[in-house]
DRENDO-1510 file (C-alpha; in Angstrom, 1 decimal, always signed):
<recs>
REC; n; res; u; v; w
REC; 1; MET; +125.0; +94.6; +68.2 .
REC; 2; GLN; +128.3; +94.1; +70.0 .
REC; 3; ASN; +130.4; +97.2; +70.4 .
REC; 4; THR; +133.8; +97.1; +68.7 .
REC; 5; LYS; +136.9; +99.1; +69.4 .
REC; 6; THR; +140.0; +99.7; +67.2 .
REC; 7; GLY; +143.4; +100.2; +68.7 .
REC; 8; VAL; +146.8; +100.9; +67.1 .
REC; 9; LEU; +150.0; +99.0; +67.8 .
REC; 10; LEU; +152.9; +101.3; +66.9 .
REC; 11; VAL; +156.0; +99.2; +66.1 .
REC; 12; ASN; +159.6; +100.0; +65.8 .
REC; 13; LEU; +162.7; +97.8; +65.9 .
REC; 14; GLY; +163.6; +98.1; +69.5 .
REC; 15; THR; +166.5; +99.2; +71.7 .
REC; 16; PRO; +168.6; +98.0; +74.6 .
REC; 17; GLU; +167.3; +99.0; +78.1 .
REC; 18; ALA; +170.6; +100.6; +79.1 .
REC; 19; PRO; +173.8; +101.8; +77.5 .
REC; 20; THR; +175.8; +98.9; +79.0 .
REC; 21; ALA; +177.5; +95.9; +77.5 .
REC; 22; PRO; +175.1; +93.4; +79.3 .
REC; 23; ALA; +172.0; +95.2; +78.1 .
REC; 24; VAL; +173.3; +95.5; +74.6 .
REC; 25; ARG; +174.3; +91.8; +74.6 .
REC; 26; ALA; +170.8; +90.8; +75.6 .
REC; 27; PHE; +169.3; +93.0; +72.9 .
REC; 28; LEU; +171.7; +91.9; +70.1 .
REC; 29; LYS; +171.2; +88.2; +71.0 .
REC; 30; GLN; +167.4; +88.5; +70.4 .
REC; 31; PHE; +167.9; +90.7; +67.3 .
REC; 32; LEU; +170.6; +88.7; +65.6 .
REC; 33; SER; +169.0; +85.4; +66.4 .
REC; 34; ASP; +166.0; +86.3; +64.1 .
REC; 35; PRO; +166.3; +84.4; +60.8 .
REC; 36; ARG; +164.7; +87.4; +59.2 .
REC; 37; VAL; +167.7; +89.5; +60.1 .
REC; 38; VAL; +170.5; +86.9; +59.6 .
REC; 39; ASP; +169.2; +84.0; +57.5 .
REC; 40; LEU; +172.2; +81.8; +57.5 .
REC; 41; PRO; +171.6; +78.1; +58.7 .
REC; 42; ARG; +171.3; +78.1; +62.5 .
REC; 43; TRP; +174.1; +75.5; +62.8 .
REC; 44; GLN; +176.4; +77.9; +61.0 .
REC; 45; TRP; +175.3; +81.3; +62.4 .
REC; 46; LEU; +174.7; +80.6; +66.1 .
REC; 47; PRO; +178.2; +79.5; +67.0 .
REC; 48; ILE; +179.5; +82.7; +65.3 .
REC; 49; LEU; +176.9; +84.8; +67.1 .
REC; 50; ASN; +177.5; +83.3; +70.6 .
REC; 51; GLY; +181.2; +82.7; +70.2 .
REC; 52; ILE; +182.4; +85.9; +68.5 .
REC; 53; VAL; +179.7; +88.6; +67.9 .
REC; 54; LEU; +178.2; +88.6; +71.4 .
REC; 55; ARG; +181.7; +88.4; +73.0 .
REC; 56; PHE; +183.2; +91.5; +71.4 .
REC; 57; ARG; +180.5; +93.6; +69.8 .
REC; 58; PRO; +178.3; +94.6; +72.9 .
REC; 59; LYS; +181.1; +96.7; +74.5 .
REC; 60; LYS; +181.7; +98.7; +71.3 .
REC; 61; VAL; +178.0; +99.2; +70.7 .
REC; 62; ALA; +177.4; +100.2; +74.3 .
REC; 63; LYS; +180.0; +102.9; +74.0 .
REC; 64; ALA; +178.3; +104.2; +71.0 .
REC; 65; TYR; +174.9; +104.2; +72.8 .
REC; 66; GLN; +176.5; +106.2; +75.7 .
REC; 67; SER; +177.3; +109.0; +73.3 .
REC; 68; VAL; +173.6; +109.6; +72.4 .
REC; 69; TRP; +171.7; +108.3; +75.5 .
REC; 70; GLN; +169.2; +110.6; +77.0 .
REC; 71; GLU; +167.8; +111.1; +80.6 .
REC; 72; GLY; +164.6; +109.2; +79.7 .
REC; 73; GLY; +166.4; +106.3; +77.9 .
REC; 74; SER; +167.6; +105.7; +74.4 .
REC; 75; PRO; +166.6; +108.3; +71.8 .
REC; 76; LEU; +164.5; +105.7; +69.9 .
REC; 77; MET; +162.5; +104.9; +73.1 .
REC; 78; VAL; +162.1; +108.5; +74.2 .
REC; 79; ILE; +160.9; +109.7; +70.8 .
REC; 80; SER; +158.7; +106.6; +70.2 .
REC; 81; ARG; +156.8; +107.4; +73.4 .
REC; 82; GLU; +156.3; +110.9; +72.2 .
REC; 83; GLN; +155.0; +109.6; +68.9 .
REC; 84; GLN; +152.6; +107.2; +70.7 .
REC; 85; GLN; +151.1; +110.0; +72.8 .
REC; 86; ALA; +150.9; +112.4; +69.9 .
REC; 87; LEU; +149.3; +109.9; +67.6 .
REC; 88; GLN; +146.7; +109.0; +70.1 .
REC; 89; ALA; +145.8; +112.7; +70.6 .
REC; 90; ARG; +145.7; +113.3; +66.8 .
REC; 91; LEU; +143.4; +110.3; +66.2 .
REC; 92; GLN; +141.1; +111.6; +68.9 .
REC; 93; GLN; +141.0; +114.8; +67.0 .
REC; 94; ASP; +140.6; +113.3; +63.6 .
REC; 95; VAL; +138.2; +110.4; +64.3 .
REC; 96; GLY; +136.3; +112.1; +67.1 .
REC; 97; GLN; +136.6; +109.2; +69.5 .
REC; 98; SER; +139.2; +107.4; +71.5 .
REC; 99; VAL; +141.6; +105.2; +69.5 .
REC; 100; PRO; +144.1; +103.7; +72.0 .
REC; 101; VAL; +147.7; +103.6; +70.7 .
REC; 102; ALA; +150.2; +101.2; +72.3 .
REC; 103; LEU; +153.9; +100.8; +71.6 .
REC; 104; GLY; +155.5; +97.4; +70.8 .
REC; 105; MET; +159.0; +96.6; +69.7 .
REC; 106; THR; +160.0; +93.8; +67.5 .
REC; 107; TYR; +162.9; +93.2; +69.9 .
REC; 108; GLY; +163.4; +94.2; +73.5 .
REC; 109; ALA; +160.8; +96.0; +75.6 .
REC; 110; PRO; +158.0; +96.9; +75.5 .
REC; 111; SER; +157.5; +93.7; +73.5 .
REC; 112; MET; +154.8; +93.1; +70.9 .
REC; 113; ARG; +152.9; +91.0; +73.4 .
REC; 114; GLN; +153.0; +93.8; +76.0 .
REC; 115; GLY; +151.7; +96.3; +73.5 .
REC; 116; LEU; +149.0; +93.9; +72.3 .
REC; 117; ASP; +147.9; +93.1; +75.9 .
REC; 118; GLU; +147.7; +96.9; +76.6 .
REC; 119; LEU; +145.2; +97.2; +73.7 .
REC; 120; LEU; +143.2; +94.1; +74.7 .
REC; 121; GLU; +142.9; +95.4; +78.2 .
REC; 122; GLN; +141.2; +98.5; +76.8 .
REC; 123; GLY; +138.7; +96.4; +75.0 .
REC; 124; CYS; +140.1; +96.5; +71.5 .
REC; 125; ASP; +139.0; +93.7; +69.2 .
REC; 126; LYS; +140.5; +95.3; +66.1 .
REC; 127; VAL; +144.1; +96.2; +65.8 .
REC; 128; VAL; +146.0; +98.2; +63.2 .
REC; 129; LEU; +149.6; +97.2; +63.1 .
REC; 130; LEU; +151.7; +100.2; +62.1 .
REC; 131; PRO; +155.4; +99.4; +61.7 .
REC; 132; LEU; +157.3; +102.6; +61.3 .
REC; 133; PHE; +159.4; +101.3; +58.4 .
REC; 134; PRO; +158.5; +103.4; +55.4 .
REC; 135; GLN; +160.1; +101.1; +53.0 .
REC; 136; TYR; +159.2; +97.4; +53.3 .
REC; 137; SER; +162.0; +94.9; +54.0 .
REC; 138; CYS; +161.7; +91.3; +55.0 .
REC; 139; SER; +164.2; +92.1; +57.8 .
REC; 140; THR; +162.0; +94.9; +59.3 .
REC; 141; SER; +158.3; +94.9; +58.3 .
REC; 142; GLY; +158.5; +91.2; +57.7 .
REC; 143; ALA; +160.0; +90.6; +61.1 .
REC; 144; ALA; +157.3; +92.7; +62.7 .
REC; 145; PHE; +154.6; +90.6; +61.1 .
REC; 146; ASP; +156.3; +87.4; +62.2 .
REC; 147; ALA; +156.5; +88.7; +65.8 .
REC; 148; ILE; +152.8; +89.5; +66.0 .
REC; 149; ALA; +151.9; +86.2; +64.3 .
REC; 150; SER; +153.9; +84.3; +66.9 .
REC; 151; GLU; +151.9; +86.0; +69.7 .
REC; 152; PHE; +148.6; +85.1; +68.0 .
REC; 153; ALA; +149.8; +81.5; +67.7 .
REC; 154; GLY; +149.6; +81.1; +71.5 .
REC; 155; MET; +146.2; +82.8; +71.9 .
REC; 156; ARG; +142.8; +81.0; +71.9 .
REC; 157; THR; +141.2; +84.1; +70.4 .
REC; 158; PHE; +143.0; +87.0; +68.9 .
REC; 159; PRO; +141.7; +90.4; +67.5 .
REC; 160; HIS; +141.1; +91.3; +63.9 .
REC; 161; LEU; +144.3; +92.6; +62.4 .
REC; 162; ARG; +145.3; +94.9; +59.6 .
REC; 163; MET; +148.9; +95.9; +58.9 .
REC; 164; VAL; +150.4; +98.8; +57.1 .
REC; 165; ARG; +153.0; +97.1; +55.0 .
REC; 166; ASP; +154.8; +100.2; +53.8 .
REC; 167; TYR; +154.3; +103.8; +52.9 .
REC; 168; HIS; +157.4; +104.7; +50.9 .
REC; 169; ASP; +155.5; +106.7; +48.3 .
REC; 170; ASN; +152.7; +108.1; +50.5 .
REC; 171; PRO; +152.3; +111.8; +49.5 .
REC; 172; ALA; +152.0; +112.9; +53.1 .
REC; 173; TYR; +155.3; +111.1; +53.9 .
REC; 174; ILE; +157.0; +112.6; +50.9 .
REC; 175; ASP; +155.8; +116.0; +51.8 .
REC; 176; ALA; +156.9; +115.6; +55.4 .
REC; 177; LEU; +160.4; +114.7; +54.3 .
REC; 178; ALA; +160.6; +117.5; +51.7 .
REC; 179; ASN; +159.3; +120.0; +54.2 .
REC; 180; SER; +161.9; +119.0; +56.8 .
REC; 181; ILE; +164.7; +119.4; +54.2 .
REC; 182; GLN; +163.4; +122.7; +53.0 .
REC; 183; SER; +163.0; +124.0; +56.6 .
REC; 184; HIS; +166.6; +123.0; +57.3 .
REC; 185; TRP; +167.8; +124.8; +54.2 .
REC; 186; ASN; +165.8; +127.9; +55.2 .
REC; 187; GLN; +167.6; +128.0; +58.6 .
REC; 188; HIS; +171.1; +126.8; +57.7 .
REC; 189; GLY; +171.6; +127.2; +54.0 .
REC; 190; ARG; +171.9; +124.5; +51.4 .
REC; 191; GLY; +174.9; +122.3; +50.7 .
REC; 192; GLN; +176.2; +121.3; +47.2 .
REC; 193; LYS; +174.5; +117.8; +47.4 .
REC; 194; LEU; +171.7; +116.2; +49.4 .
REC; 195; LEU; +172.4; +112.6; +50.5 .
REC; 196; MET; +169.5; +110.3; +51.4 .
REC; 197; SER; +171.1; +107.5; +53.5 .
REC; 198; PHE; +168.9; +104.4; +53.9 .
REC; 199; HIS; +169.7; +101.5; +56.1 .
REC; 200; GLY; +171.3; +98.8; +54.0 .
REC; 201; VAL; +170.3; +95.1; +53.6 .
REC; 202; PRO; +172.4; +92.3; +52.0 .
REC; 203; LYS; +172.2; +92.6; +48.2 .
REC; 204; ARG; +171.2; +88.9; +48.2 .
REC; 205; PHE; +167.9; +89.8; +49.9 .
REC; 206; VAL; +166.9; +91.9; +46.9 .
REC; 207; GLN; +168.0; +89.3; +44.4 .
REC; 208; GLU; +165.7; +86.8; +46.2 .
REC; 209; GLY; +162.7; +89.1; +46.0 .
REC; 210; ASP; +162.9; +91.8; +48.7 .
REC; 211; ILE; +161.4; +95.0; +47.3 .
REC; 212; TYR; +163.3; +97.3; +49.7 .
REC; 213; GLN; +165.8; +98.7; +47.3 .
REC; 214; SER; +163.3; +99.7; +44.7 .
REC; 215; GLN; +161.2; +101.4; +47.4 .
REC; 216; CYS; +164.2; +103.3; +48.7 .
REC; 217; LEU; +165.0; +104.6; +45.2 .
REC; 218; ARG; +161.4; +105.6; +44.6 .
REC; 219; THR; +161.3; +107.5; +47.9 .
REC; 220; GLY; +164.5; +109.3; +46.8 .
REC; 221; GLU; +163.1; +110.2; +43.4 .
REC; 222; LEU; +159.9; +111.5; +44.8 .
REC; 223; VAL; +161.6; +113.7; +47.5 .
REC; 224; ALA; +164.0; +115.1; +44.9 .
REC; 225; ALA; +161.1; +115.8; +42.5 .
REC; 226; ARG; +159.2; +117.5; +45.3 .
REC; 227; LEU; +162.2; +119.7; +46.0 .
REC; 228; GLY; +162.9; +120.4; +42.3 .
REC; 229; LEU; +166.4; +118.9; +42.4 .
REC; 230; SER; +168.3; +118.0; +39.3 .
REC; 231; GLU; +170.1; +114.6; +38.9 .
REC; 232; GLY; +173.5; +115.8; +40.2 .
REC; 233; GLN; +172.1; +117.6; +43.3 .
REC; 234; TRP; +171.1; +114.5; +45.2 .
REC; 235; MET; +171.8; +110.8; +45.6 .
REC; 236; VAL; +170.7; +107.7; +47.5 .
REC; 237; CYS; +173.2; +105.6; +49.5 .
REC; 238; PHE; +173.1; +102.8; +52.1 .
REC; 239; GLN; +174.5; +102.6; +55.6 .
REC; 240; SER; +175.0; +100.2; +58.5 .
REC; 241; ARG; +176.3; +97.1; +56.7 .
REC; 242; PHE; +177.3; +94.2; +58.9 .
REC; 243; GLY; +179.6; +91.2; +58.1 .
REC; 244; LYS; +181.5; +90.4; +54.9 .
REC; 245; GLU; +178.6; +89.8; +52.5 .
REC; 246; GLU; +177.9; +92.4; +49.9 .
REC; 247; TRP; +175.2; +94.9; +50.8 .
REC; 248; LEU; +173.3; +97.4; +48.8 .
REC; 249; THR; +175.5; +100.1; +47.3 .
REC; 250; PRO; +176.7; +102.8; +47.2 .
REC; 251; TYR; +177.8; +102.6; +50.8 .
REC; 252; THR; +177.3; +105.8; +52.8 .
REC; 253; ASP; +180.7; +105.8; +54.5 .
REC; 254; GLU; +182.6; +105.3; +51.3 .
REC; 255; THR; +180.5; +108.0; +49.6 .
REC; 256; LEU; +181.3; +110.5; +52.4 .
REC; 257; GLU; +185.0; +109.8; +52.0 .
REC; 258; ALA; +184.9; +110.1; +48.2 .
REC; 259; LEU; +182.8; +113.2; +47.7 .
REC; 260; PRO; +185.4; +115.8; +48.8 .
REC; 261; GLN; +187.8; +114.4; +46.2 .
REC; 262; GLN; +185.1; +115.0; +43.6 .
REC; 263; GLY; +184.8; +118.6; +44.5 .
REC; 264; VAL; +181.7; +118.3; +46.8 .
REC; 265; LYS; +182.8; +120.1; +49.9 .
REC; 266; SER; +179.4; +120.7; +51.6 .
REC; 267; ILE; +176.5; +118.3; +52.0 .
REC; 268; ASP; +173.2; +117.8; +53.7 .
REC; 269; ILE; +172.3; +114.3; +54.8 .
REC; 270; ILE; +169.0; +112.8; +55.8 .
REC; 271; THR; +167.9; +109.2; +56.7 .
REC; 272; PRO; +164.5; +108.6; +55.2 .
REC; 273; ALA; +164.2; +104.9; +56.2 .
REC; 274; PHE; +164.3; +105.8; +59.9 .
REC; 275; SER; +161.1; +107.3; +61.4 .
REC; 276; VAL; +162.9; +108.0; +64.7 .
REC; 277; ASP; +166.4; +109.3; +65.5 .
REC; 278; CYS; +168.4; +106.4; +67.0 .
REC; 279; LEU; +171.9; +105.1; +67.2 .
REC; 280; GLU; +172.2; +104.6; +63.4 .
REC; 281; THR; +171.2; +108.3; +62.8 .
REC; 282; LEU; +172.6; +110.2; +65.7 .
REC; 283; GLU; +175.9; +108.3; +66.2 .
REC; 284; GLU; +176.6; +106.6; +62.9 .
REC; 285; ILE; +175.5; +109.5; +60.6 .
REC; 286; ALA; +175.5; +112.7; +62.7 .
REC; 287; ILE; +178.8; +112.0; +64.5 .
REC; 288; GLU; +180.8; +109.4; +62.6 .
REC; 289; GLY; +179.6; +110.4; +59.2 .
REC; 290; LYS; +180.6; +114.0; +59.9 .
REC; 291; SER; +184.0; +112.9; +61.1 .
REC; 292; GLU; +184.6; +110.8; +57.9 .
REC; 293; PHE; +183.5; +113.6; +55.6 .
REC; 294; LEU; +185.6; +116.3; +57.2 .
REC; 295; ALA; +188.6; +114.0; +57.5 .
REC; 296; ALA; +188.4; +113.4; +53.7 .
REC; 297; GLY; +188.5; +117.1; +53.0 .
REC; 298; GLY; +184.9; +118.2; +53.3 .
REC; 299; GLU; +184.1; +121.6; +54.8 .
REC; 300; ALA; +180.4; +121.7; +55.8 .
REC; 301; TYR; +178.3; +118.7; +56.9 .
REC; 302; HIS; +174.7; +119.1; +58.0 .
REC; 303; PHE; +172.6; +116.3; +59.4 .
REC; 304; ILE; +168.8; +116.7; +59.0 .
REC; 305; PRO; +167.0; +114.9; +61.9 .
REC; 306; CYS; +164.3; +112.2; +61.3 .
REC; 307; LEU; +160.7; +113.2; +61.3 .
REC; 308; ASN; +160.3; +112.0; +64.9 .
REC; 309; ALA; +157.1; +113.5; +66.5 .
REC; 310; GLU; +156.8; +116.4; +64.1 .
REC; 311; PRO; +153.1; +117.4; +63.5 .
REC; 312; ASP; +153.1; +116.5; +59.8 .
REC; 313; HIS; +154.6; +113.1; +60.6 .
REC; 314; ILE; +152.0; +112.4; +63.2 .
REC; 315; ALA; +149.3; +113.6; +60.8 .
REC; 316; MET; +150.6; +111.1; +58.2 .
REC; 317; MET; +150.4; +108.3; +60.7 .
REC; 318; SER; +146.8; +109.2; +61.6 .
REC; 319; GLU; +146.0; +109.2; +57.9 .
REC; 320; LEU; +147.4; +105.7; +57.5 .
REC; 321; VAL; +145.5; +104.4; +60.5 .
REC; 322; GLN; +142.2; +106.0; +59.3 .
REC; 323; LYS; +142.5; +104.4; +55.9 .
REC; 324; GLU; +142.9; +100.9; +57.5 .
REC; 325; MET; +139.9; +101.6; +59.8 .
REC; 326; GLN; +137.5; +102.3; +56.8 .
REC; 327; ASN; +134.8; +99.6; +56.1 .
REC; 328; TRP; +135.9; +97.6; +59.1 .
</recs>
């Protein structure tokens, strides 16, 4: 009987290779050229992308990256590498045998093909694709599936594949989020309201069938229930909108500006759609969000980090992989 070996391709969105305008431009060109992300007709969108967006946006985004860049690279890359190593060690412990874990980004490097090749070189003929997007969206998990499928399209033979589509209501994920919030409260005290800020998507995506919004709301409900919060003590909002089209509401930035006028002077904010701290959490929420809230009259603003490479987060990933490995 032929020996078989399972590997894991850990997937995240991706990151520029440097906090410079040229590196950001290259990353944004690949990211914003994906029809899963911007689904306007190519004849309409590409002139806007190349003629306007890629001319002006990279310099601004590069400056934002410079405010959070680390010695080992972007926070997303540094922490993703930590997750990769921690998950491989945890799987060795849980399964009792080596389960190689490679890192592949939907955009940028290491690419999905680089991660896939790394697993194939180690003899893996079965691959569990684990996109670290807890809530499914066509623009994240859907794009990750497209990316791996496009690599398979050029291969004479490809490995068996199983994909974790989402884990928005997974008990271990909910517990990890709730534990991180409770731990923060134990150390720093508790604000008047807990905000759960999810990355936004165009409202039209949901109207056309994307299940992202419903899964975000379900995650929020489960975390609030796990913490024993009443209706007025928490809320879900959506960040990072781009362009003029209406996105999911309420918008995080507008919420932060409005809450102090409603008597909410202290808040805690967490970003459950992000498995890794990155530009959108560290710069947009931890820095810009705090500035917006305090400028509007807020008094205390506490950002709660992503789950990153915390042990209970890694244990949850191991559980997801082991479930996919069963009866294979």
